N, C-alpha and C positions, 0 to 999 in steps of 0.2 A: 722813684717819684713819678707820679702820673703827669701827663701833659697839663691837665687842669690844675693840679697842685703847683706845678712849676710856673704856669701863667699867673696864678694867684700870688705866688711869692714875688714875682716881678712887679705886679701891680702894687702890692703893699709897699715894696721897696722904692717905688717911684715917688719922687718929690717934685715940687714945682721947680726947684733949682736944677733938677737933673734934666728938665725938658729943654729942647732947643727953641729958639725964638720962632722957628717955622712951625713947630708942633703946637706951640701956644697960640699962634695966629690961626692955624687950622682949627684948633679946638674952639676958639672964639667964633669963627665963622660958622662952624657946625651948630653951636648953641644958638646963635642969632638966627640962623636959617630955620632951625627947628621951632623957635618961638614965633618967627614970622609965619611959618606954615600953620602953626596952631592958631594964631590969631586970625589968619585969613580964613581958616575953616569955621570960625564962629559966625560967619555971614551966611552960611548955607542953611536952608530950611531944615535939612536933616539933622544938622548939628543942634539947631535950636530945639527941635523935638527931643533929641537925646538928652540935652541939658535939662529940659523940664522933667524928663523921666527920672534922672538922677536927683534932681532937686526934691522930688516927691518922696525919696527914700528917707529924708530927714536924718541922714547919717551924721556921725560925729565929724567935726570940721578939721581933720588932720591935713587935708590936701586942698590947695587952691584949684578952682576950676578956671583956667585961663580964659579971659574974655567975658566972664559972667560974675555976677555979684553974690556968689555963694561958695561954700566950701563943702567938701564931702570926705568920705573915707577913701583912702587909696585902694586900688584894686589889689587883690591877693592872687598870687599865681595858683593856677589849678594844678593838682597833682594827680 
C-alpha cells in the first residue's frame, strides 16, 4: 500500500468521536483563524479589485465569496 493510500484510509476511518478534545480545539482555532484572515483580507484594495474581476465572470453560484455579496464557481485544480 502506498503512503498516500494509507493516509487516505486513516482519514476516512477518522470520526469525530475518535478525536481528542485537544485536536477538536486546535481544529476550531485553525478554522476560525482562517476565516478571520479571509475576512481581514476583504479590506485590501487588491482584494476588492480581484472580487470585482471574479464577479464579472457571472459564474454559477456554487461557492460563497467570503465578505462579498456574490457567489461564484469554485476553483478547479490545474493538471
